[in-house]
C-alpha positions in Angstrom: 7.3 1.4 19.8 7.0 1.5 15.9 4.5 3.6 14.0 1.5 1.6 12.6 1.5 1.4 8.8 -2.1 1.4 7.7 -3.2 1.7 4.0 -6.9 2.6 3.5 -8.5 1.0 0.5 -12.0 1.7 -0.7 -13.4 -1.0 -2.8 -16.9 -1.3 -4.6 -16.9 -5.0 -3.8 -14.8 -8.0 -2.6 -11.7 -8.2 -4.4 -7.9 -9.2 -4.5 -5.7 -6.0 -4.7 -2.0 -6.0 -5.6 0.0 -3.4 -3.6 3.3 -2.2 -5.2 5.7 0.1 -3.2 8.3 2.1 -5.2 11.0 4.3 -3.8 12.0 7.8 -5.2 14.5 6.2 -7.8 12.0 3.7 -9.1 13.1 0.6 -7.4 10.2 -1.8 -6.2 10.7 -2.0 -2.4 7.9 -4.7 -2.0 4.9 -6.1 -3.5 2.0 -7.8 -1.6 -1.7 -9.0 -2.4 -4.4 -8.4 0.1 -8.1 -9.5 0.1 -10.6 -6.6 0.5 -14.2 -6.4 1.4 -16.7 -4.1 -0.3 -16.4 -0.7 1.4 -13.6 0.8 3.3 -10.6 -1.5 4.3 -7.5 -0.7 6.5 -4.5 -3.0 5.8 -1.5 -3.3 8.0 1.7 -3.3 5.9 4.3 -4.5 8.2 6.9 -4.1 5.4 6.9 -0.4 5.8 8.6 -0.9 9.1 11.8 -2.1 7.3 12.0 1.0 4.9 14.1 4.0 5.5 12.5 7.4 5.8 11.6 8.9 2.5 8.8 9.4 -0.2 7.2 6.2 -1.8 4.7 5.8 -4.6 2.0 3.2 -3.8 0.3 1.5 -6.6 -3.0 -0.4 -6.0 -4.3 -2.6 -8.9 -6.9 -5.1 -9.4 -9.7 -5.8 -11.9 -11.9 -3.2 -10.3 -9.3 -0.4 -9.6 -5.9 1.1 -10.8 -4.9 3.8 -8.2 -1.7 5.4 -7.5 -0.7 7.6 -4.3 2.3 8.8 -2.5 3.2 8.1 1.2 5.9 9.7 3.3 7.8 7.3 5.8 9.1 9.2 9.0 10.9 7.2 11.6 
């Protein structure tokens, strides 16, 4: 059974957020837009299941936010 890949997004109001995942050498692995509601949102990212183990930069961007974080994918 695979690991569940959830990304928590906190939003002050309903919004559309662009998610960009970048590998350690700067290549964009995937991008995705998700709808979020006001408050805490957990979004399942099935695309992570296809990525090899490693450290990834995740960029979240919308009219209301611009946030960057790192995640570690372990198989």
